N, C-alpha and C positions, 0 to 999 in steps of 0.2 A: 333501144336500151344501151346505147353507147355512152361511154364516159371516158374520153381520152385523157382527162386529167388524173384518172385513177392509176394509170400505168406507172408513173414514178413511185408511188407508194407501194404498189404491187411488186415492184422490183426489189424493195427491201425485204418483203416476205419471201420472194423467190430466192434471194441470196441466202437467207437462213435455211431454207429447205434444201438448197443445192449443196450446202456444206454439212448437211446432216444434223443441224441444230433443231431437231424436231420439237423438243420440249420448249425451246425458246419461241419457235414459230407458233406453237399451240397457245402459249401465254400471250403472245402478241395479238392473236386473233381473239382470244377469250376476253381480253381486257378492253376490246373495242365496243362501241355502241353498235346496234343493229345496222344502222346506215353506213357507218365507217367500216364495219366488217364486210358488208356487201361490196364496198369500193375496193377494199384490200383484196378480196377474193377475185373480183372481176379484173382488177389490175394485174394480179398474178396470172390469171388465166389467159390474158392477152399476149403474154410473152412467149417467144419461141422456147421450146423445151419444157413448157408448163406441164404437159400431160405426163411425160416420163418422170419428171421430178415429183409430181404429186403421187404418181403410182408407187414410186419407191417409198415415199412417206407413208402411204396407206398400208403398204406391205410391212414396213418396219413398226408401225403403230396401229396394228389391226383393230385395237379397241378405241381408236380416236374417231369420234364423230366428225370433228373438224377436218381431219385428214381426208376422210371419204367425201365430205362436202366439197373440199377444194378439188379433189379428183373429178367428181361429177361436173362441177362448174367448168373445169378446164376442158373436159370433153365437149361440153356444150359450146363453149366459145371457139374451140378448135373447129367444130362443125360449121359455126357461123362464118368463120374466116373462109371456108371453102365455098359456102353459098354466096356470101356477099350480102349487102344491105338493100339490094334492089327489090322492087316488087316481083312477085312470083313469075309473072309473065316475061320478065327480063333476065331471069336466072339461067345460066348455062345449063343445058339439059344434062351434061355430064357431071354437074355438081350435086344433083339431087341425091343420088345414091349414097355417096360418102357423107354427105351432110346428115341425112336421116340415120345412117348407121352410127355416126358419132353421137347423135342425140339418143339413140337407143342404148348405146353402151354406157351412157351417163346414168341411166335409170338404176342399175344395180348398186353402184356405190352410194347413190343418194338415198335409196331405200335402206341400205345398211346404216348410213349416217342417221336417218330418222329413227331407226330402231335402237341405235346405240345411245342416243340422247333424246329421250321422249319429251324433253322440255324445249328443245330447239326447233324453231320454225324455219331456220335457214335452208336445210335440205329440201323442205317442202316448197319453199319459194323458188328454188332452182328447178324443181320438178315442174312448176308452173312455167318457168322460162322455156324448158324443153318442150312442153306440150304446146305452147303457143307456136313454136316453129314447126312442130310435127303435125300430128293429126288435128290438133285444136279441138278435141272433143269437149263440148260445152259442159257436160255433166262431170267429166273428170276434172276439168279446170275448177269448177265450183267446189267439188269435193276436196281438192287440194287446198284451195283457198280457205275453206271452212276448217280444214284440219290444221292449217298453219295458224290461223287466228284463234283457234281453240287453245293453242299453246301460248301464243303471244298476241293478244287482241289488237295491239297497235303496231304490229310488226311492219315497218315501212317497206322492206323489200317485197313482202308478199302482196301488199297493197299496190305497189308500183308495178309489179309484173302482172298482177291480175287486171289492173287498169288497162294495160296494153291489150290484154285479151278481149276487153269489152269494146275496143275501138272497131270501127267499121272495117278498117284495112286488115284486121286480124280475125275477122269472122263475127264480130259483134255488131252493134248498131249504135247510132247516135243516142237513141233513147236509153239503151242499156248503159252506155258510157256515162251520160250525164246523171242517170239515176244512181249508179255506183259512186261516182265522185261526190255527189251531194250527200248521199247516205253516210259514206265514210267520213266526210268532213264534219257532218252533223254529230258524229259520235266522238270525234277527236277533241282533246283538250286544247286550250290555248297554247300556242307555241309549237304545236306539232306539225311535222312535215306533211302529214296526210292532207292538210288543207290545200297543199299545192296541186292536188289532183283536180280541183275546180278550174283553175286557169289552164291546166293541161288539157282539160276537156274542150274548152273554148278554142285553144290552139289547134287541137286535132280536128275540130269541126271546121275551122278555117282551111286547113290543109285539104280536107275532103271535099268541101263545097266551093272553094275558090273565092273570088271577090264578092260573090253574091252573099257570102256569110255575113258581111257587115250590115246588109240590109235587114237581116234577121236578128242579129245579136246586139246591134248598136241601139239598145233601148235602156230606159231608166232601170227596169227590173234587172237586166243582165249586168249593168254597171254596178248596181247596188250589191248584187250577189258576189261578183268577183272582188269588189272592194271589201265586203264583209269577210270573205275568205282570207284576203290579204291581212286585214286587221287581226284575224284569229291566228294566222301563222306567225305574224310578228308580235303577237300578244300586245297590241298597241291600240290606242285611240287615234282618231284623226289628228289630234294635236301632237301626239308623240310618235307618229308613224315614221317620219323622216329620220328621227334620232334612232329609233329601234332598228330600222333597216340598215343604217350605217354600221351597226355592230354585228350584223349577221355574217357569219363566215364559216367555212369548212363544210365537210360532208357534201350534202346535196344542195347547199345554199345557192350555187350557181344555177342549178336546175330550177329552183323556186323563183329566184330573181328574174331570170330570163323569161320564164313562162308567165309570171305575173306582169312583167313589163308589156309583153305583147298582148296578153288578154285584156288588161286594163285599157290599153290603147284601142283595141278592136271594139270593146264594149262601150267606150265613151266615158270611162272613169278617169278623166284627164288629170285631176289633181293627184290621184294615186299613181297614175302612170308616170307623171313627172317625178314623183318621189322615188319610185323604183328605178327609173332610168338613171337618176342621179346616183343611186346606191350602186349601180353597176360600174360606175367610174369608167365608162367607155370600154369595158372588157366584156364583150358579148360572146355567146356561143352560136354556132351556125343554126342549130335547132333551138328554138322555133323561128328565129328571125327569117331564115330563108323561105319559110312558108308564107310570108307576106310580101315577097319580092314583087317588084313591078318593073319589068323591062330587063334587057340583057345585062346592063351594068350592075344592077342590084343582084341578079342571079349569080353573077361572077364574084361579087364581094358583098357579103351581108353588112359590112360596115356602112355602105351607102344607104341601106335600109334604116339602120340605126340613126344615121344623120338626118334622114328625111323625117322619121318619126319625132325626133327631138325638135326639128323646126316646126312641125305641125303642132306639137304640144306647146311650144313656146308661143306660137301665134294664137293659141286658144285661151291664153291667160286674159282674164278680164272680160 
């Protein structure tokens, strides 16, 4: 759930909070879309001093749902900094207790936030985030997701975080992950970010199963599925896809473009893969490109993976 590009915009929110401009911070967040507010809060939470700054805000504005949401999120991200991003078996044994304590401390402000604003799905999405890293209770996760989407049916952060919970590495399964991604995409209107969960599922499958994944997913059916999701996200036809992709920017667009590029490549949707790779303009993110690395050089620098994929796609023309 990392988003390194969110930190600069989160710094602007942090500056407002640190100088006590709480009303200004509130308006800044309230005026953002769901996905941009998620990035603002995440970016804020990544900075040193986020927890004490958010705590002062929540104390000064005890009736603010957003202030309590930011505090809860900051506690969660603070915990993840202690734990690190490694798989559980590689986490330092001394990190588990403070990590889980930080997640536990996040629950109270997030529940307060959810109660203060019964229309907001944001605190419930962050509770999903905490539960994924904590006990990972499947019934609790499902309850939180249903509660969030009852407030906001197309809430991207809730879908994005619950999707993580469905993956095999976080206690789900490939079957559960694909079922959720397909169902969510099937309910989403054209142009919605939720369609990006389909390529994300294919990328996660490749990460879990390795090179053997291409033998399973490089089929006409899979290529058609990921291409259809791409057209739905871009709200485009095959003829207008390249043009529509060139104008996608901001928010989680990098997440969508990178996952669609890799998924289309893996599934054999070569025409669509070329269009998405072109839209990236050589600006890629480590995830998910690192998940399809081949050899030491590519593992050290995902740019080499990107270059190889471009060569393969160019060679497939005609």
